[in-house]
mmCIF file as Biopython writes it, N, C-alpha, C and O atoms, coordinates in Angstrom:
data_model
#
loop_
_atom_site.group_PDB
_atom_site.id
_atom_site.type_symbol
_atom_site.label_atom_id
_atom_site.label_alt_id
_atom_site.label_comp_id
_atom_site.label_asym_id
_atom_site.label_entity_id
_atom_site.label_seq_id
_atom_site.pdbx_PDB_ins_code
_atom_site.Cartn_x
_atom_site.Cartn_y
_atom_site.Cartn_z
_atom_site.occupancy
_atom_site.B_iso_or_equiv
_atom_site.auth_seq_id
_atom_site.auth_asym_id
_atom_site.pdbx_PDB_model_num
ATOM 1   N N  . UNK A ? 1  ? 96.917  113.992 97.158  1.0 0.0 1  A 1 
ATOM 2   C CA . UNK A ? 1  ? 96.294  112.801 96.658  1.0 0.0 1  A 1 
ATOM 3   C C  . UNK A ? 1  ? 96.119  111.821 97.800  1.0 0.0 1  A 1 
ATOM 4   O O  . UNK A ? 1  ? 96.952  111.731 98.702  1.0 0.0 1  A 1 
ATOM 5   N N  . UNK A ? 2  ? 95.048  111.108 97.744  1.0 0.0 2  A 1 
ATOM 6   C CA . UNK A ? 2  ? 94.746  110.121 98.775  1.0 0.0 2  A 1 
ATOM 7   C C  . UNK A ? 2  ? 94.504  108.799 98.072  1.0 0.0 2  A 1 
ATOM 8   O O  . UNK A ? 2  ? 93.706  108.724 97.138  1.0 0.0 2  A 1 
ATOM 9   N N  . UNK A ? 3  ? 95.187  107.759 98.518  1.0 0.0 3  A 1 
ATOM 10  C CA . UNK A ? 3  ? 94.988  106.457 97.907  1.0 0.0 3  A 1 
ATOM 11  C C  . UNK A ? 3  ? 95.839  105.398 98.563  1.0 0.0 3  A 1 
ATOM 12  O O  . UNK A ? 3  ? 96.561  105.665 99.525  1.0 0.0 3  A 1 
ATOM 13  N N  . UNK A ? 4  ? 95.748  104.184 98.031  1.0 0.0 4  A 1 
ATOM 14  C CA . UNK A ? 4  ? 96.478  103.062 98.618  1.0 0.0 4  A 1 
ATOM 15  C C  . UNK A ? 4  ? 97.950  103.069 98.214  1.0 0.0 4  A 1 
ATOM 16  O O  . UNK A ? 4  ? 98.337  103.705 97.234  1.0 0.0 4  A 1 
ATOM 17  N N  . UNK A ? 5  ? 98.745  102.363 98.971  1.0 0.0 5  A 1 
ATOM 18  C CA . UNK A ? 5  ? 100.162 102.204 98.661  1.0 0.0 5  A 1 
ATOM 19  C C  . UNK A ? 5  ? 100.306 101.031 97.691  1.0 0.0 5  A 1 
ATOM 20  O O  . UNK A ? 5  ? 100.732 99.939  98.069  1.0 0.0 5  A 1 
ATOM 21  N N  . UNK A ? 6  ? 99.942  101.282 96.433  1.0 0.0 6  A 1 
ATOM 22  C CA . UNK A ? 6  ? 100.034 100.228 95.429  1.0 0.0 6  A 1 
ATOM 23  C C  . UNK A ? 6  ? 100.968 100.597 94.283  1.0 0.0 6  A 1 
ATOM 24  O O  . UNK A ? 6  ? 101.049 99.873  93.291  1.0 0.0 6  A 1 
ATOM 25  N N  . UNK A ? 7  ? 101.675 101.724 94.413  1.0 0.0 7  A 1 
ATOM 26  C CA . UNK A ? 7  ? 102.633 102.145 93.401  1.0 0.0 7  A 1 
ATOM 27  C C  . UNK A ? 7  ? 102.068 103.064 92.342  1.0 0.0 7  A 1 
ATOM 28  O O  . UNK A ? 7  ? 102.836 103.648 91.576  1.0 0.0 7  A 1 
ATOM 29  N N  . UNK A ? 8  ? 100.766 103.216 92.268  1.0 0.0 8  A 1 
ATOM 30  C CA . UNK A ? 8  ? 100.181 104.004 91.195  1.0 0.0 8  A 1 
ATOM 31  C C  . UNK A ? 8  ? 100.213 105.514 91.439  1.0 0.0 8  A 1 
ATOM 32  O O  . UNK A ? 8  ? 100.151 106.286 90.483  1.0 0.0 8  A 1 
ATOM 33  N N  . UNK A ? 9  ? 100.308 105.945 92.679  1.0 0.0 9  A 1 
ATOM 34  C CA . UNK A ? 9  ? 100.333 107.384 92.957  1.0 0.0 9  A 1 
ATOM 35  C C  . UNK A ? 9  ? 101.733 107.986 92.865  1.0 0.0 9  A 1 
ATOM 36  O O  . UNK A ? 9  ? 101.880 109.204 92.774  1.0 0.0 9  A 1 
ATOM 37  N N  . UNK A ? 10 ? 102.748 107.146 92.887  1.0 0.0 10 A 1 
ATOM 38  C CA . UNK A ? 10 ? 104.124 107.655 92.854  1.0 0.0 10 A 1 
ATOM 39  C C  . UNK A ? 10 ? 104.386 108.503 91.612  1.0 0.0 10 A 1 
ATOM 40  O O  . UNK A ? 10 ? 104.913 109.604 91.765  1.0 0.0 10 A 1 
ATOM 41  N N  . UNK A ? 11 ? 104.054 108.068 90.389  1.0 0.0 11 A 1 
ATOM 42  C CA . UNK A ? 11 ? 104.310 108.919 89.219  1.0 0.0 11 A 1 
ATOM 43  C C  . UNK A ? 11 ? 103.563 110.254 89.289  1.0 0.0 11 A 1 
ATOM 44  O O  . UNK A ? 11 ? 104.113 111.292 88.921  1.0 0.0 11 A 1 
ATOM 45  N N  . UNK A ? 12 ? 102.325 110.229 89.756  1.0 0.0 12 A 1 
ATOM 46  C CA . UNK A ? 12 ? 101.557 111.473 89.868  1.0 0.0 12 A 1 
ATOM 47  C C  . UNK A ? 12 ? 102.174 112.396 90.901  1.0 0.0 12 A 1 
ATOM 48  O O  . UNK A ? 12 ? 102.273 113.602 90.677  1.0 0.0 12 A 1 
ATOM 49  N N  . UNK A ? 13 ? 102.589 111.842 92.028  1.0 0.0 13 A 1 
ATOM 50  C CA . UNK A ? 13 ? 103.208 112.651 93.076  1.0 0.0 13 A 1 
ATOM 51  C C  . UNK A ? 13 ? 104.512 113.266 92.570  1.0 0.0 13 A 1 
ATOM 52  O O  . UNK A ? 13 ? 104.806 114.427 92.854  1.0 0.0 13 A 1 
ATOM 53  N N  . UNK A ? 14 ? 105.279 112.499 91.832  1.0 0.0 14 A 1 
ATOM 54  C CA . UNK A ? 14 ? 106.542 113.022 91.278  1.0 0.0 14 A 1 
ATOM 55  C C  . UNK A ? 14 ? 106.265 114.170 90.304  1.0 0.0 14 A 1 
ATOM 56  O O  . UNK A ? 14 ? 106.986 115.167 90.293  1.0 0.0 14 A 1 
ATOM 57  N N  . UNK A ? 15 ? 105.223 114.026 89.490  1.0 0.0 15 A 1 
ATOM 58  C CA . UNK A ? 15 ? 104.923 115.077 88.511  1.0 0.0 15 A 1 
ATOM 59  C C  . UNK A ? 15 ? 104.493 116.366 89.192  1.0 0.0 15 A 1 
ATOM 60  O O  . UNK A ? 15 ? 104.656 117.449 88.630  1.0 0.0 15 A 1 
ATOM 61  N N  . UNK A ? 16 ? 103.944 116.258 90.399  1.0 0.0 16 A 1 
ATOM 62  C CA . UNK A ? 16 ? 103.541 117.439 91.161  1.0 0.0 16 A 1 
ATOM 63  C C  . UNK A ? 16 ? 104.640 117.933 92.094  1.0 0.0 16 A 1 
ATOM 64  O O  . UNK A ? 16 ? 104.496 118.973 92.735  1.0 0.0 16 A 1 
ATOM 65  N N  . UNK A ? 17 ? 105.733 117.187 92.167  1.0 0.0 17 A 1 
ATOM 66  C CA . UNK A ? 17 ? 106.827 117.572 93.048  1.0 0.0 17 A 1 
ATOM 67  C C  . UNK A ? 17 ? 106.545 117.283 94.512  1.0 0.0 17 A 1 
ATOM 68  O O  . UNK A ? 17 ? 107.169 117.874 95.393  1.0 0.0 17 A 1 
ATOM 69  N N  . UNK A ? 18 ? 105.620 116.388 94.779  1.0 0.0 18 A 1 
ATOM 70  C CA . UNK A ? 18 ? 105.258 116.050 96.156  1.0 0.0 18 A 1 
ATOM 71  C C  . UNK A ? 18 ? 105.686 114.640 96.482  1.0 0.0 18 A 1 
ATOM 72  O O  . UNK A ? 18 ? 105.309 113.698 95.785  1.0 0.0 18 A 1 
ATOM 73  N N  . UNK A ? 19 ? 106.464 114.482 97.526  1.0 0.0 19 A 1 
ATOM 74  C CA . UNK A ? 19 ? 106.860 113.149 97.954  1.0 0.0 19 A 1 
ATOM 75  C C  . UNK A ? 19 ? 106.734 113.024 99.467  1.0 0.0 19 A 1 
ATOM 76  O O  . UNK A ? 19 ? 107.604 112.452 100.123 1.0 0.0 19 A 1 
ATOM 77  N N  . UNK A ? 20 ? 105.662 113.553 100.009 1.0 0.0 20 A 1 
ATOM 78  C CA . UNK A ? 20 ? 105.361 113.358 101.431 1.0 0.0 20 A 1 
ATOM 79  C C  . UNK A ? 20 ? 104.255 112.325 101.529 1.0 0.0 20 A 1 
ATOM 80  O O  . UNK A ? 20 ? 103.334 112.308 100.713 1.0 0.0 20 A 1 
ATOM 81  N N  . UNK A ? 21 ? 104.347 111.480 102.515 1.0 0.0 21 A 1 
ATOM 82  C CA . UNK A ? 21 ? 103.338 110.440 102.673 1.0 0.0 21 A 1 
ATOM 83  C C  . UNK A ? 21 ? 102.962 110.314 104.141 1.0 0.0 21 A 1 
ATOM 84  O O  . UNK A ? 21 ? 103.792 110.501 105.031 1.0 0.0 21 A 1 
ATOM 85  N N  . UNK A ? 22 ? 101.708 109.996 104.373 1.0 0.0 22 A 1 
ATOM 86  C CA . UNK A ? 22 ? 101.194 109.825 105.731 1.0 0.0 22 A 1 
ATOM 87  C C  . UNK A ? 22 ? 100.403 108.532 105.800 1.0 0.0 22 A 1 
ATOM 88  O O  . UNK A ? 22 ? 99.699  108.175 104.856 1.0 0.0 22 A 1 
ATOM 89  N N  . UNK A ? 23 ? 100.517 107.848 106.895 1.0 0.0 23 A 1 
ATOM 90  C CA . UNK A ? 23 ? 99.754  106.629 107.119 1.0 0.0 23 A 1 
ATOM 91  C C  . UNK A ? 23 ? 98.414  107.006 107.739 1.0 0.0 23 A 1 
ATOM 92  O O  . UNK A ? 23 ? 98.374  107.754 108.716 1.0 0.0 23 A 1 
ATOM 93  N N  . UNK A ? 24 ? 97.334  106.504 107.190 1.0 0.0 24 A 1 
ATOM 94  C CA . UNK A ? 24 ? 96.008  106.772 107.752 1.0 0.0 24 A 1 
ATOM 95  C C  . UNK A ? 24 ? 95.793  105.796 108.901 1.0 0.0 24 A 1 
ATOM 96  O O  . UNK A ? 24 ? 95.673  104.588 108.695 1.0 0.0 24 A 1 
ATOM 97  N N  . UNK A ? 25 ? 95.746  106.333 110.097 1.0 0.0 25 A 1 
ATOM 98  C CA . UNK A ? 25 ? 95.517  105.497 111.273 1.0 0.0 25 A 1 
ATOM 99  C C  . UNK A ? 25 ? 94.176  105.758 111.925 1.0 0.0 25 A 1 
ATOM 100 O O  . UNK A ? 25 ? 93.746  105.003 112.798 1.0 0.0 25 A 1 
ATOM 101 N N  . UNK A ? 26 ? 93.514  106.825 111.504 1.0 0.0 26 A 1 
ATOM 102 C CA . UNK A ? 26 ? 92.185  107.113 112.039 1.0 0.0 26 A 1 
ATOM 103 C C  . UNK A ? 26 ? 91.261  105.982 111.618 1.0 0.0 26 A 1 
ATOM 104 O O  . UNK A ? 26 ? 91.317  105.517 110.479 1.0 0.0 26 A 1 
ATOM 105 N N  . UNK A ? 27 ? 90.423  105.545 112.526 1.0 0.0 27 A 1 
ATOM 106 C CA . UNK A ? 27 ? 89.551  104.398 112.256 1.0 0.0 27 A 1 
ATOM 107 C C  . UNK A ? 27 ? 88.289  104.830 111.509 1.0 0.0 27 A 1 
ATOM 108 O O  . UNK A ? 27 ? 87.637  105.813 111.863 1.0 0.0 27 A 1 
ATOM 109 N N  . UNK A ? 28 ? 87.975  104.080 110.490 1.0 0.0 28 A 1 
ATOM 110 C CA . UNK A ? 28 ? 86.760  104.281 109.701 1.0 0.0 28 A 1 
ATOM 111 C C  . UNK A ? 28 ? 86.041  102.944 109.594 1.0 0.0 28 A 1 
ATOM 112 O O  . UNK A ? 28 ? 86.679  101.891 109.592 1.0 0.0 28 A 1 
ATOM 113 N N  . UNK A ? 29 ? 84.728  102.984 109.505 1.0 0.0 29 A 1 
ATOM 114 C CA . UNK A ? 29 ? 83.964  101.765 109.245 1.0 0.0 29 A 1 
ATOM 115 C C  . UNK A ? 29 ? 84.128  101.451 107.767 1.0 0.0 29 A 1 
ATOM 116 O O  . UNK A ? 29 ? 83.608  102.173 106.916 1.0 0.0 29 A 1 
ATOM 117 N N  . UNK A ? 30 ? 84.846  100.382 107.457 1.0 0.0 30 A 1 
ATOM 118 C CA . UNK A ? 30 ? 85.159  100.094 106.060 1.0 0.0 30 A 1 
ATOM 119 C C  . UNK A ? 30 ? 84.802  98.664  105.708 1.0 0.0 30 A 1 
ATOM 120 O O  . UNK A ? 30 ? 84.990  97.735  106.494 1.0 0.0 30 A 1 
ATOM 121 N N  . UNK A ? 31 ? 84.280  98.519  104.502 1.0 0.0 31 A 1 
ATOM 122 C CA . UNK A ? 31 ? 84.046  97.173  103.992 1.0 0.0 31 A 1 
ATOM 123 C C  . UNK A ? 31 ? 85.380  96.601  103.536 1.0 0.0 31 A 1 
ATOM 124 O O  . UNK A ? 31 ? 86.384  97.313  103.508 1.0 0.0 31 A 1 
ATOM 125 N N  . UNK A ? 32 ? 85.396  95.346  103.187 1.0 0.0 32 A 1 
ATOM 126 C CA . UNK A ? 32 ? 86.656  94.739  102.751 1.0 0.0 32 A 1 
ATOM 127 C C  . UNK A ? 32 ? 86.982  95.062  101.297 1.0 0.0 32 A 1 
ATOM 128 O O  . UNK A ? 32 ? 88.071  94.732  100.829 1.0 0.0 32 A 1 
ATOM 129 N N  . UNK A ? 33 ? 86.060  95.701  100.569 1.0 0.0 33 A 1 
ATOM 130 C CA . UNK A ? 33 ? 86.307  95.938  99.143  1.0 0.0 33 A 1 
ATOM 131 C C  . UNK A ? 33 ? 86.195  97.392  98.690  1.0 0.0 33 A 1 
ATOM 132 O O  . UNK A ? 33 ? 86.661  97.716  97.597  1.0 0.0 33 A 1 
ATOM 133 N N  . UNK A ? 34 ? 85.606  98.266  99.470  1.0 0.0 34 A 1 
ATOM 134 C CA . UNK A ? 34 ? 85.362  99.630  99.000  1.0 0.0 34 A 1 
ATOM 135 C C  . UNK A ? 34 ? 86.132  100.672 99.803  1.0 0.0 34 A 1 
ATOM 136 O O  . UNK A ? 34 ? 85.535  101.602 100.346 1.0 0.0 34 A 1 
ATOM 137 N N  . UNK A ? 35 ? 87.449  100.525 99.881  1.0 0.0 35 A 1 
ATOM 138 C CA . UNK A ? 35 ? 88.244  101.468 100.650 1.0 0.0 35 A 1 
ATOM 139 C C  . UNK A ? 35 ? 88.195  102.876 100.057 1.0 0.0 35 A 1 
ATOM 140 O O  . UNK A ? 35 ? 88.282  103.859 100.791 1.0 0.0 35 A 1 
ATOM 141 N N  . UNK A ? 36 ? 88.059  102.977 98.747  1.0 0.0 36 A 1 
ATOM 142 C CA . UNK A ? 36 ? 87.953  104.299 98.138  1.0 0.0 36 A 1 
ATOM 143 C C  . UNK A ? 36 ? 86.774  105.072 98.676  1.0 0.0 36 A 1 
ATOM 144 O O  . UNK A ? 36 ? 86.888  106.261 98.975  1.0 0.0 36 A 1 
ATOM 145 N N  . UNK A ? 37 ? 85.653  104.414 98.800  1.0 0.0 37 A 1 
ATOM 146 C CA . UNK A ? 37 ? 84.443  105.049 99.314  1.0 0.0 37 A 1 
ATOM 147 C C  . UNK A ? 37 ? 84.485  105.191 100.829 1.0 0.0 37 A 1 
ATOM 148 O O  . UNK A ? 37 ? 84.096  106.226 101.370 1.0 0.0 37 A 1 
ATOM 149 N N  . UNK A ? 38 ? 84.952  104.160 101.508 1.0 0.0 38 A 1 
ATOM 150 C CA . UNK A ? 38 ? 84.836  104.097 102.965 1.0 0.0 38 A 1 
ATOM 151 C C  . UNK A ? 38 ? 85.966  104.790 103.711 1.0 0.0 38 A 1 
ATOM 152 O O  . UNK A ? 38 ? 85.771  105.232 104.844 1.0 0.0 38 A 1 
ATOM 153 N N  . UNK A ? 39 ? 87.127  104.894 103.111 1.0 0.0 39 A 1 
ATOM 154 C CA . UNK A ? 39 ? 88.280  105.492 103.799 1.0 0.0 39 A 1 
ATOM 155 C C  . UNK A ? 39 ? 88.823  106.684 103.027 1.0 0.0 39 A 1 
ATOM 156 O O  . UNK A ? 39 ? 88.892  107.787 103.569 1.0 0.0 39 A 1 
ATOM 157 N N  . UNK A ? 40 ? 89.208  106.481 101.769 1.0 0.0 40 A 1 
ATOM 158 C CA . UNK A ? 40 ? 89.903  107.543 101.037 1.0 0.0 40 A 1 
ATOM 159 C C  . UNK A ? 40 ? 89.024  108.753 100.750 1.0 0.0 40 A 1 
ATOM 160 O O  . UNK A ? 40 ? 89.506  109.882 100.837 1.0 0.0 40 A 1 
ATOM 161 N N  . UNK A ? 41 ? 87.753  108.558 100.412 1.0 0.0 41 A 1 
ATOM 162 C CA . UNK A ? 41 ? 86.868  109.699 100.146 1.0 0.0 41 A 1 
ATOM 163 C C  . UNK A ? 41 ? 86.666  110.572 101.386 1.0 0.0 41 A 1 
ATOM 164 O O  . UNK A ? 41 ? 86.760  111.794 101.277 1.0 0.0 41 A 1 
ATOM 165 N N  . UNK A ? 42 ? 86.388  109.986 102.577 1.0 0.0 42 A 1 
ATOM 166 C CA . UNK A ? 42 ? 86.254  110.836 103.762 1.0 0.0 42 A 1 
ATOM 167 C C  . UNK A ? 42 ? 87.549  111.574 104.120 1.0 0.0 42 A 1 
ATOM 168 O O  . UNK A ? 42 ? 87.511  112.720 104.567 1.0 0.0 42 A 1 
ATOM 169 N N  . UNK A ? 43 ? 88.687  110.914 103.921 1.0 0.0 43 A 1 
ATOM 170 C CA . UNK A ? 43 ? 89.968  111.577 104.207 1.0 0.0 43 A 1 
ATOM 171 C C  . UNK A ? 43 ? 90.173  112.732 103.240 1.0 0.0 43 A 1 
ATOM 172 O O  . UNK A ? 43 ? 90.544  113.829 103.657 1.0 0.0 43 A 1 
ATOM 173 N N  . UNK A ? 44 ? 89.935  112.501 101.951 1.0 0.0 44 A 1 
ATOM 174 C CA . UNK A ? 44 ? 90.100  113.567 100.963 1.0 0.0 44 A 1 
ATOM 175 C C  . UNK A ? 44 ? 89.170  114.738 101.260 1.0 0.0 44 A 1 
ATOM 176 O O  . UNK A ? 44 ? 89.581  115.895 101.163 1.0 0.0 44 A 1 
ATOM 177 N N  . UNK A ? 45 ? 87.923  114.450 101.622 1.0 0.0 45 A 1 
ATOM 178 C CA . UNK A ? 45 ? 86.977  115.520 101.951 1.0 0.0 45 A 1 
ATOM 179 C C  . UNK A ? 45 ? 87.449  116.308 103.167 1.0 0.0 45 A 1 
ATOM 180 O O  . UNK A ? 45 ? 87.349  117.535 103.192 1.0 0.0 45 A 1 
ATOM 181 N N  . UNK A ? 46 ? 87.957  115.615 104.160 1.0 0.0 46 A 1 
ATOM 182 C CA . UNK A ? 46 ? 88.459  116.299 105.362 1.0 0.0 46 A 1 
ATOM 183 C C  . UNK A ? 46 ? 89.647  117.188 105.032 1.0 0.0 46 A 1 
ATOM 184 O O  . UNK A ? 46 ? 89.782  118.279 105.587 1.0 0.0 46 A 1 
ATOM 185 N N  . UNK A ? 47 ? 90.507  116.729 104.135 1.0 0.0 47 A 1 
ATOM 186 C CA . UNK A ? 47 ? 91.654  117.556 103.728 1.0 0.0 47 A 1 
ATOM 187 C C  . UNK A ? 47 ? 91.186  118.815 103.000 1.0 0.0 47 A 1 
ATOM 188 O O  . UNK A ? 47 ? 91.720  119.901 103.226 1.0 0.0 47 A 1 
ATOM 189 N N  . UNK A ? 48 ? 90.191  118.667 102.128 1.0 0.0 48 A 1 
ATOM 190 C CA . UNK A ? 48 ? 89.639  119.826 101.417 1.0 0.0 48 A 1 
ATOM 191 C C  . UNK A ? 48 ? 89.046  120.831 102.392 1.0 0.0 48 A 1 
ATOM 192 O O  . UNK A ? 48 ? 89.104  122.039 102.165 1.0 0.0 48 A 1 
ATOM 193 N N  . UNK A ? 49 ? 88.475  120.321 103.483 1.0 0.0 49 A 1 
ATOM 194 C CA . UNK A ? 49 ? 87.857  121.202 104.479 1.0 0.0 49 A 1 
ATOM 195 C C  . UNK A ? 49 ? 88.865  121.786 105.468 1.0 0.0 49 A 1 
ATOM 196 O O  . UNK A ? 49 ? 88.483  122.510 106.387 1.0 0.0 49 A 1 
ATOM 197 N N  . UNK A ? 50 ? 90.151  121.475 105.283 1.0 0.0 50 A 1 
ATOM 198 C CA . UNK A ? 50 ? 91.171  122.139 106.085 1.0 0.0 50 A 1 
ATOM 199 C C  . UNK A ? 50 ? 91.928  121.293 107.088 1.0 0.0 50 A 1 
ATOM 200 O O  . UNK A ? 50 ? 92.863  121.790 107.717 1.0 0.0 50 A 1 
ATOM 201 N N  . UNK A ? 51 ? 91.560  120.032 107.261 1.0 0.0 51 A 1 
ATOM 202 C CA . UNK A ? 51 ? 92.350  119.196 108.177 1.0 0.0 51 A 1 
ATOM 203 C C  . UNK A ? 51 ? 93.736  118.986 107.593 1.0 0.0 51 A 1 
ATOM 204 O O  . UNK A ? 51 ? 93.919  119.018 106.376 1.0 0.0 51 A 1 
ATOM 205 N N  . UNK A ? 52 ? 94.693  118.773 108.453 1.0 0.0 52 A 1 
ATOM 206 C CA . UNK A ? 52 ? 96.061  118.545 107.996 1.0 0.0 52 A 1 
ATOM 207 C C  . UNK A ? 52 ? 96.309  117.050 107.838 1.0 0.0 52 A 1 
ATOM 208 O O  . UNK A ? 52 ? 95.670  116.245 108.514 1.0 0.0 52 A 1 
ATOM 209 N N  . UNK A ? 53 ? 97.229  116.667 106.953 1.0 0.0 53 A 1 
ATOM 210 C CA . UNK A ? 53 ? 97.551  115.246 106.796 1.0 0.0 53 A 1 
ATOM 211 C C  . UNK A ? 53 ? 97.982  114.595 108.105 1.0 0.0 53 A 1 
ATOM 212 O O  . UNK A ? 53 ? 97.698  113.422 108.348 1.0 0.0 53 A 1 
ATOM 213 N N  . UNK A ? 54 ? 98.669  115.365 108.945 1.0 0.0 54 A 1 
ATOM 214 C CA . UNK A ? 54 ? 99.158  114.834 110.219 1.0 0.0 54 A 1 
ATOM 215 C C  . UNK A ? 54 ? 98.026  114.404 111.147 1.0 0.0 54 A 1 
ATOM 216 O O  . UNK A ? 54 ? 98.239  113.591 112.046 1.0 0.0 54 A 1 
ATOM 217 N N  . UNK A ? 55 ? 96.829  114.941 110.937 1.0 0.0 55 A 1 
ATOM 218 C CA . UNK A ? 55 ? 95.717  114.603 111.823 1.0 0.0 55 A 1 
ATOM 219 C C  . UNK A ? 55 ? 95.196  113.182 111.591 1.0 0.0 55 A 1 
ATOM 220 O O  . UNK A ? 55 ? 94.428  112.662 112.401 1.0 0.0 55 A 1 
ATOM 221 N N  . UNK A ? 56 ? 95.611  112.556 110.491 1.0 0.0 56 A 1 
ATOM 222 C CA . UNK A ? 56 ? 95.158  111.199 110.179 1.0 0.0 56 A 1 
ATOM 223 C C  . UNK A ? 56 ? 96.154  110.133 110.617 1.0 0.0 56 A 1 
ATOM 224 O O  . UNK A ? 56 ? 95.788  108.970 110.790 1.0 0.0 56 A 1 
ATOM 225 N N  . UNK A ? 57 ? 97.396  110.522 110.792 1.0 0.0 57 A 1 
ATOM 226 C CA . UNK A ? 57 ? 98.410  109.553 111.188 1.0 0.0 57 A 1 
ATOM 227 C C  . UNK A ? 57 ? 99.801  110.107 110.954 1.0 0.0 57 A 1 
ATOM 228 O O  . UNK A ? 57 ? 99.951  111.236 110.485 1.0 0.0 57 A 1 
ATOM 229 N N  . UNK A ? 58 ? 100.816 109.325 111.275 1.0 0.0 58 A 1 
ATOM 230 C CA . UNK A ? 58 ? 102.182 109.810 111.191 1.0 0.0 58 A 1 
ATOM 231 C C  . UNK A ? 58 ? 102.691 109.901 109.752 1.0 0.0 58 A 1 
ATOM 232 O O  . UNK A ? 58 ? 102.244 109.182 108.858 1.0 0.0 58 A 1 
ATOM 233 N N  . UNK A ? 59 ? 103.634 110.807 109.569 1.0 0.0 59 A 1 
ATOM 234 C CA . UNK A ? 59 ? 104.322 110.882 108.286 1.0 0.0 59 A 1 
ATOM 235 C C  . UNK A ? 59 ? 105.213 109.656 108.159 1.0 0.0 59 A 1 
ATOM 236 O O  . UNK A ? 59 ? 105.834 109.223 109.130 1.0 0.0 59 A 1 
ATOM 237 N N  . UNK A ? 60 ? 105.271 109.103 106.958 1.0 0.0 60 A 1 
ATOM 238 C CA . UNK A ? 60 ? 106.143 107.967 106.708 1.0 0.0 60 A 1 
ATOM 239 C C  . UNK A ? 60 ? 107.123 108.324 105.606 1.0 0.0 60 A 1 
ATOM 240 O O  . UNK A ? 60 ? 106.895 109.257 104.836 1.0 0.0 60 A 1 
ATOM 241 N N  . UNK A ? 61 ? 108.196 107.587 105.537 1.0 0.0 61 A 1 
ATOM 242 C CA . UNK A ? 61 ? 109.213 107.858 104.518 1.0 0.0 61 A 1 
ATOM 243 C C  . UNK A ? 61 ? 108.656 107.519 103.139 1.0 0.0 61 A 1 
ATOM 244 O O  . UNK A ? 61 ? 108.187 106.405 102.906 1.0 0.0 61 A 1 
ATOM 245 N N  . UNK A ? 62 ? 108.713 108.492 102.225 1.0 0.0 62 A 1 
ATOM 246 C CA . UNK A ? 62 ? 108.229 108.253 100.867 1.0 0.0 62 A 1 
ATOM 247 C C  . UNK A ? 62 ? 109.019 107.129 100.210 1.0 0.0 62 A 1 
ATOM 248 O O  . UNK A ? 62 ? 108.485 106.416 99.360  1.0 0.0 62 A 1 
ATOM 249 N N  . UNK A ? 63 ? 110.281 106.960 100.588 1.0 0.0 63 A 1 
ATOM 250 C CA . UNK A ? 63 ? 111.093 105.892 100.009 1.0 0.0 63 A 1 
ATOM 251 C C  . UNK A ? 63 ? 110.597 104.508 100.406 1.0 0.0 63 A 1 
ATOM 252 O O  . UNK A ? 63 ? 110.952 103.520 99.763  1.0 0.0 63 A 1 
ATOM 253 N N  . UNK A ? 64 ? 109.781 104.419 101.457 1.0 0.0 64 A 1 
ATOM 254 C CA . UNK A ? 64 ? 109.234 103.132 101.883 1.0 0.0 64 A 1 
ATOM 255 C C  . UNK A ? 64 ? 107.979 102.739 101.102 1.0 0.0 64 A 1 
ATOM 256 O O  . UNK A ? 64 ? 107.499 101.612 101.223 1.0 0.0 64 A 1 
ATOM 257 N N  . UNK A ? 65 ? 107.453 103.662 100.308 1.0 0.0 65 A 1 
ATOM 258 C CA . UNK A ? 65 ? 106.268 103.343 99.516  1.0 0.0 65 A 1 
ATOM 259 C C  . UNK A ? 65 ? 106.642 102.461 98.333  1.0 0.0 65 A 1 
ATOM 260 O O  . UNK A ? 65 ? 107.791 102.456 97.891  1.0 0.0 65 A 1 
ATOM 261 N N  . UNK A ? 66 ? 105.669 101.720 97.824  1.0 0.0 66 A 1 
ATOM 262 C CA . UNK A ? 66 ? 105.908 100.918 96.635  1.0 0.0 66 A 1 
ATOM 263 C C  . UNK A ? 66 ? 106.288 101.822 95.479  1.0 0.0 66 A 1 
ATOM 264 O O  . UNK A ? 66 ? 105.778 102.936 95.361  1.0 0.0 66 A 1 
ATOM 265 N N  . UNK A ? 67 ? 107.155 101.358 94.652  1.0 0.0 67 A 1 
ATOM 266 C CA . UNK A ? 67 ? 107.548 102.119 93.463  1.0 0.0 67 A 1 
ATOM 267 C C  . UNK A ? 67 ? 106.647 101.764 92.295  1.0 0.0 67 A 1 
ATOM 268 O O  . UNK A ? 67 ? 105.790 100.885 92.387  1.0 0.0 67 A 1 
ATOM 269 N N  . UNK A ? 68 ? 106.861 102.466 91.198  1.0 0.0 68 A 1 
ATOM 270 C CA . UNK A ? 68 ? 106.041 102.261 90.011  1.0 0.0 68 A 1 
ATOM 271 C C  . UNK A ? 68 ? 105.984 100.777 89.655  1.0 0.0 68 A 1 
ATOM 272 O O  . UNK A ? 68 ? 106.975 100.052 89.752  1.0 0.0 68 A 1 
ATOM 273 N N  . UNK A ? 69 ? 104.809 100.358 89.247  1.0 0.0 69 A 1 
ATOM 274 C CA . UNK A ? 69 ? 104.641 98.963  88.843  1.0 0.0 69 A 1 
ATOM 275 C C  . UNK A ? 69 ? 105.184 98.794  87.437  1.0 0.0 69 A 1 
ATOM 276 O O  . UNK A ? 69 ? 104.967 99.651  86.581  1.0 0.0 69 A 1 
ATOM 277 N N  . UNK A ? 70 ? 105.880 97.712  87.190  1.0 0.0 70 A 1 
ATOM 278 C CA . UNK A ? 70 ? 106.435 97.473  85.849  1.0 0.0 70 A 1 
ATOM 279 C C  . UNK A ? 70 ? 105.426 96.757  84.990  1.0 0.0 70 A 1 
ATOM 280 O O  . UNK A ? 70 ? 105.703 96.465  83.827  1.0 0.0 70 A 1 
#
């Protein structure tokens, strides 16, 4: 899954048994409002085509991500 660190992906990741996270550091031309289109979609497409998560940036501790929103 590719998305922002806003707490919403944590439940989905837990249900899939995945708790690895990577910071996207590769530079993309992005507007201030459409990160899904400008950043996350190209990253997701690249992953589908075989790039590894590590190619976008370093692995980060899953415990440092936001937790579920109450």
